[in-house]
C-alpha positions in Angstrom: 0.0 -0.1 0.0 2.8 2.4 0.8 4.1 2.0 -2.9 0.7 2.6 -4.3 0.2 5.9 -2.1 3.7 7.1 -3.1 2.9 6.6 -6.8 -0.6 8.2 -6.5 1.0 11.3 -4.8 3.6 11.7 -7.5 0.9 11.5 -10.2 -1.7 13.9 -8.7 1.0 16.4 -8.2 2.1 16.2 -11.9 -1.4 16.0 -13.5 -2.7 18.7 -15.9 -6.3 18.8 -17.0 -6.8 19.2 -20.7 -10.5 19.0 -21.5 -13.6 20.8 -20.4 -16.3 20.0 -17.9 -18.4 16.9 -17.5 -16.4 14.6 -19.7 -17.7 11.0 -20.6 -14.4 9.7 -19.1 -11.1 11.0 -17.9 -7.9 9.3 -19.2 -4.2 9.8 -17.9 -1.3 9.6 -20.3 2.3 10.0 -19.3 3.9 11.4 -22.5 6.8 13.7 -22.5 8.4 15.6 -19.5 9.6 19.0 -20.6 9.6 21.3 -23.5 8.1 20.6 -27.0 7.8 16.9 -26.3 5.3 17.5 -23.4 3.7 20.3 -25.4 3.3 18.2 -28.5 1.8 15.3 -26.5 -0.7 17.8 -24.9 -1.7 19.2 -28.3 -2.4 15.8 -29.7 -4.2 14.6 -26.6 -6.5 17.7 -26.5 -7.4 17.1 -30.2 -8.6 13.5 -29.4 -10.4 14.9 -26.2 -12.3 17.2 -28.3 -13.3 14.7 -30.9 -14.5 12.1 -28.4 -16.0 14.3 -25.6 -13.6 12.7 -23.0 -11.0 14.3 -21.1 -7.3 13.8 -20.9 -4.8 14.4 -18.0 -1.2 14.5 -18.8 1.2 13.0 -16.2 4.3 14.8 -15.7 7.4 12.5 -15.4 11.1 12.7 -15.0 13.0 13.8 -18.1 15.6 11.0 -17.4 14.8 7.8 -18.9 16.3 6.0 -16.2 14.2 7.8 -13.5 10.9 7.5 -15.7 11.3 3.8 -15.9 11.8 3.4 -12.1 8.8 5.4 -11.5 6.7 3.2 -14.0 8.0 0.1 -12.4 6.9 1.4 -9.0 3.3 2.3 -10.4 2.8 -0.8 -12.4 4.1 -3.1 -9.5 1.3 -1.5 -7.3 -1.3 -2.3 -10.0 -2.2 1.5 -9.9 -4.9 2.8 -12.3 -3.3 6.1 -12.2 -1.9 6.0 -15.7 -4.1 4.7 -18.6 -1.5 5.2 -21.6 2.2 5.2 -21.1 4.9 6.6 -23.2 7.6 3.9 -23.2 11.1 4.0 -24.6 11.9 1.5 -27.4 13.9 -0.5 -25.1 11.3 -1.1 -22.6 8.6 -3.5 -24.1 10.5 -6.5 -22.8 10.8 -5.1 -19.3 7.3 -3.8 -19.0 5.4 -6.5 -21.0 3.8 -8.3 -18.0 2.0 -5.2 -17.1 0.9 -3.9 -20.5 -2.4 -4.9 -22.5 -2.3 -6.9 -25.7 -3.1 -4.5 -28.6 -3.4 -7.1 -31.2 -7.1 -7.6 -31.0 -8.0 -3.9 -31.3 -5.1 -2.3 -32.9 -3.3 -5.1 -34.8 -4.4 -3.7 -38.1 -2.6 -0.3 -37.3 0.8 -2.1 -36.9 1.0 -2.7 -40.8 1.5 1.0 -41.2 4.7 1.2 -39.3 8.1 0.1 -39.9 8.2 -3.6 -39.5 11.3 -3.7 -37.3 9.7 -1.3 -34.8 6.5 -3.5 -34.7 8.6 -6.5 -34.0 10.4 -4.6 -31.3 6.9 -3.9 -29.7 5.8 -7.6 -29.9 6.8 -9.7 -26.7 5.8 -13.2 -26.6 3.4 -12.9 -29.5 1.7 -10.0 -28.1 1.7 -6.5 -29.4 2.3 -4.5 -26.2 2.8 -1.0 -27.8 2.6 0.9 -31.1 5.4 3.0 -32.5 5.0 6.8 -32.0 8.0 8.3 -33.1 11.6 7.1 -33.8 15.0 8.5 -33.2 18.5 7.8 -34.4 21.7 9.6 -33.3 22.8 12.4 -35.7 25.7 14.7 -36.1 24.8 18.3 -36.1 27.3 20.8 -37.4 27.7 24.6 -37.9 27.6 25.0 -41.7 28.9 28.6 -41.5 32.1 27.5 -39.5 32.8 24.6 -41.7 32.5 26.9 -44.8 34.6 29.6 -43.1 37.5 27.3 -42.4 37.2 25.1 -45.6 36.4 21.9 -43.6 34.3 18.9 -45.0 31.6 17.2 -43.0 33.6 14.5 -41.1 33.1 11.2 -42.3 35.2 9.4 -39.6 36.0 10.1 -35.9 39.4 10.9 -36.6 38.2 13.6 -39.3 35.8 14.9 -36.5 38.5 15.1 -34.0 40.7 17.1 -36.4 38.1 19.4 -37.6 36.8 20.2 -34.1 40.2 20.9 -32.8 41.1 23.1 -35.8 38.0 25.2 -35.7 37.9 25.4 -32.0 41.5 26.8 -31.9 40.8 29.3 -34.6 37.6 30.5 -33.0 39.3 31.0 -29.8 42.3 32.8 -31.4 39.6 35.1 -32.8 38.3 35.9 -29.4 35.5 33.4 -29.2 36.9 31.8 -25.9 33.7 29.9 -25.0 33.7 27.8 -28.2 34.0 23.9 -28.0 34.5 21.5 -30.8 32.2 18.8 -30.0 29.4 18.1 -27.5 27.5 15.0 -26.7 25.7 13.1 -23.9 28.3 12.1 -21.2 26.4 11.6 -18.1 26.2 8.2 -16.7 22.6 7.3 -17.8 20.8 5.7 -20.9 21.9 8.5 -23.1 25.6 7.4 -22.6 24.7 3.8 -23.5 23.5 5.2 -26.9 26.7 7.2 -27.3 29.1 4.6 -26.4 27.1 1.9 -28.5 27.5 4.2 -31.6 31.3 4.6 -30.9 31.8 0.8 -30.4 29.6 -0.3 -33.2 31.1 2.1 -35.7 34.7 0.9 -34.8 33.4 -2.6 -35.7 33.1 -3.6 -32.0 29.8 -5.1 -31.9 26.8 -4.2 -29.8 27.8 -5.1 -26.3 25.6 -8.3 -26.4 24.9 -9.9 -29.9 21.6 -11.2 -31.4 22.4 -14.7 -30.0 23.0 -13.5 -26.4 26.8 -13.6 -26.4 28.5 -10.9 -24.5 30.8 -9.2 -27.0 31.9 -6.0 -25.4 35.3 -7.0 -24.5 37.4 -6.6 -27.7 40.1 -4.6 -29.2 37.8 -2.4 -31.4 35.7 -1.4 -28.3 38.7 -0.5 -26.4 39.9 1.9 -29.2 36.5 3.3 -29.4 36.3 4.3 -25.7 40.0 5.5 -25.7 39.0 7.9 -28.6 36.1 9.2 -26.9 38.1 9.6 -23.7 40.6 11.9 -25.7 37.9 14.4 -26.5 37.3 15.4 -22.8 38.7 18.6 -22.0 40.4 18.9 -25.4 37.5 19.4 -28.0 34.7 18.7 -25.5 34.2 20.6 -22.2 35.0 18.8 -19.0 31.5 19.2 -18.0 30.4 17.0 -20.9 30.6 14.2 -18.5 27.5 15.6 -16.9 25.7 16.5 -20.1 22.3 14.9 -21.2 20.6 15.8 -24.3 19.5 19.4 -23.3 22.8 20.4 -21.9 24.6 19.5 -25.2 21.8 21.3 -27.2 22.0 24.4 -25.0 25.6 24.8 -25.8 25.3 24.1 -29.4 22.2 26.3 -30.0 23.9 29.2 -28.1 26.5 29.1 -30.7 29.4 27.7 -28.5 29.8 24.4 -30.2 31.0 23.4 -33.6 29.6 19.8 -33.6 27.0 18.1 -31.5 25.6 14.6 -31.4 21.8 14.6 -30.6 18.4 13.2 -31.7 16.3 14.7 -34.4 14.2 16.9 -32.0 17.1 19.3 -31.9 16.6 20.2 -35.5 13.5 22.4 -35.1 14.6 23.9 -31.9 17.9 24.9 -33.7 15.7 26.7 -36.3 13.7 28.5 -33.6 13.4 32.3 -33.4 15.5 32.3 -30.3 18.2 30.1 -31.7 21.6 31.7 -32.1 22.4 29.2 -35.0 19.1 29.5 -36.9 20.1 28.8 -40.5 23.6 27.7 -39.7 23.1 24.2 -38.9 23.5 20.9 -41.0 22.8 17.4 -40.1 24.8 14.3 -41.2 25.2 10.6 -40.3 27.6 10.0 -37.4 31.2 9.4 -38.2 32.6 5.9 -38.3 35.9 4.2 -37.0 38.9 3.5 -39.2 37.5 -0.1 -40.1 33.8 0.4 -39.5 30.5 1.9 -40.7 28.5 4.7 -39.3 26.3 3.6 -36.4 23.3 5.5 -35.0 21.5 4.2 -32.0 18.0 3.4 -32.6 15.8 5.4 -30.1 12.2 6.4 -30.0 9.1 6.3 -28.1 6.1 4.0 -28.2 2.7 4.1 -26.5 1.2 1.2 -24.5 -1.8 0.6 -22.5 -1.6 -0.2 -18.8 -3.3 -3.6 -17.9 -4.6 -1.8 -14.8 -6.4 1.1 -16.8 -10.0 1.5 -15.9 -10.8 2.5 -19.5 -8.9 0.1 -21.7 -11.1 0.7 -24.9 -10.8 4.4 -24.5 -7.1 4.2 -23.9 -6.5 2.1 -27.0 -8.5 4.6 -29.0 -6.0 7.4 -27.9 -3.0 5.3 -28.8 -4.7 4.8 -32.4 -5.2 8.6 -32.7 -1.7 9.6 -31.4 0.1 7.0 -33.4 -2.0 7.7 -36.5 -0.8 9.2 -39.8 -2.3 12.6 -39.6 -1.0 13.1 -35.9 2.4 11.8 -36.8 2.6 14.2 -39.8 1.5 17.2 -37.7 4.3 16.5 -35.1 6.9 16.0 -37.9 5.9 19.5 -39.4 5.7 21.4 -36.0 8.5 19.8 -34.0 10.7 17.3 -36.4 9.5 14.3 -34.4 10.6 11.4 -36.9 7.5 9.4 -38.0 7.4 5.6 -37.6 5.3 5.4 -40.7 7.4 4.8 -43.9 5.2 6.7 -46.2 5.5 10.0 -44.4 9.2 10.0 -45.4 7.9 10.6 -49.1 5.6 13.3 -48.0 6.6 16.6 -49.6 5.4 18.8 -46.7 7.5 16.8 -44.1 10.6 16.8 -46.3 10.4 20.5 -46.9 10.1 21.2 -43.1 12.8 18.5 -42.3 15.4 18.4 -45.2 17.5 15.7 -43.3 14.6 13.2 -42.9 14.7 12.2 -46.6 18.4 12.4 -47.0 19.1 10.4 -43.8 16.2 7.9 -44.4 18.7 5.0 -44.7 20.2 6.0 -41.4 16.9 5.8 -39.5 15.9 2.6 -41.1 19.4 0.8 -40.4 19.7 2.4 -36.8 21.7 0.2 -34.4 19.4 -1.2 -31.8 20.5 -1.7 -28.1 20.6 -5.2 -26.9 17.1 -4.9 -25.2 15.3 -7.4 -27.0 17.8 -10.3 -26.5 18.2 -9.3 -22.7 14.5 -8.7 -22.1 13.6 -7.9 -18.4 17.5 -7.8 -17.6 18.3 -5.0 -20.1 18.0 -2.4 -17.6 20.8 -4.0 -15.4 22.9 -4.5 -18.6 22.8 -1.0 -19.5 23.6 0.3 -16.0 26.6 -1.8 -16.0 27.6 -0.7 -19.4 27.1 3.1 -19.0 28.7 3.1 -15.6 31.8 1.3 -17.0 32.0 3.7 -19.9 31.7 6.6 -17.5 34.6 5.4 -15.5 36.7 5.0 -18.6 35.8 8.6 -19.7 36.9 9.8 -16.5 40.4 8.4 -17.0 40.1 4.8 -16.3 41.7 2.1 -18.4 39.4 0.9 -21.1 41.0 -2.5 -21.5 40.7 -3.7 -18.0 37.3 -2.0 -17.5 35.7 -3.8 -20.5 37.1 -7.2 -19.3 35.5 -6.6 -15.9 32.3 -5.5 -17.6 32.1 -8.7 -19.7 32.6 -10.9 -16.5 29.6 -8.9 -14.8 27.4 -9.3 -17.9 28.2 -12.9 -18.2 27.1 -13.4 -14.6 23.8 -11.7 -15.3 23.4 -13.8 -18.3 23.7 -17.0 -16.2 20.7 -15.9 -14.3 18.7 -15.9 -17.5 17.9 -13.4 -20.2 
């Protein structure tokens, strides 16, 4: 009971009513935490409420994916009806599946309109436990004006990026712009670091930490080289504080004009073009670089919508999911906030392409994005990721990559023996 009361207290404090008086029913949806993600969710939910005569309350949750998952697990373990529809990370279906409704009977037909790989990701034990809402892949943002000014090409390898960032950073500082850094990314010890480090390692040919057959592969020379390369950026082309950065900290520095390159998700595009952006009209987007013997790797990200087993209004909750993941709503979100659709046909839409030029040019990057090992490790993924990003954080802080990855592999194999 204590867990139920705690969860309920958190939710009541974070709810915002979105519809008018005397609704037929009131649904609670957890979607977004801050900024445009929360705003866009509210807009879409309000439209559904007006159309159906119901009401929706948005439940504010932590911005950190790690903290949000912990909150969800607390609420669902208590079988609380406080949330009807949950926004879940692409890596969570296997973790949360026991608490999610099977959408197959009602929404199975909707699945055909989405990328098949995402639908497969949301299918656990033969049950469709979520529908894709928007997809993400790590991207390289760069200052077009600065690259042109110094005659630098968009980097294709990490070595190219390191050299270009160092050159432009030094030149800008010599010109009196002392606050400029070469490259910003997500270095805080959280799920975002798992994404960054996976991209480094996979693009060096070092695998994906755990392979599709469940074998722990992270302890290899290519992975060591990848982490040593990233460690070399700290306090050279990247600020020392990068080890505390999540997405918004990196975006803040880049958007204020104080970074040449940035690794981030697609959402940063529309914000960089906003009226308050210091770099409006000066930003390009490309695939992330590769290692000397590898290929570009972009971590697959994105958010999906699921219905709690404990919802008092499951039919309405599924209808809200249908609306929010539908083609019209995904197009609206792409046009207004550069959220990448999970519906392939929208990448051929002229309006979407005009608003987000990088979507069409980087379509292959999104379709071939590198998944984290969440499907194979299932309910154990959260533990696997925590072990991984904690180890990477220690290496970035100055620890030896070779012994750290050897120790990590041993810990992951112990987790594997307990079953994933």
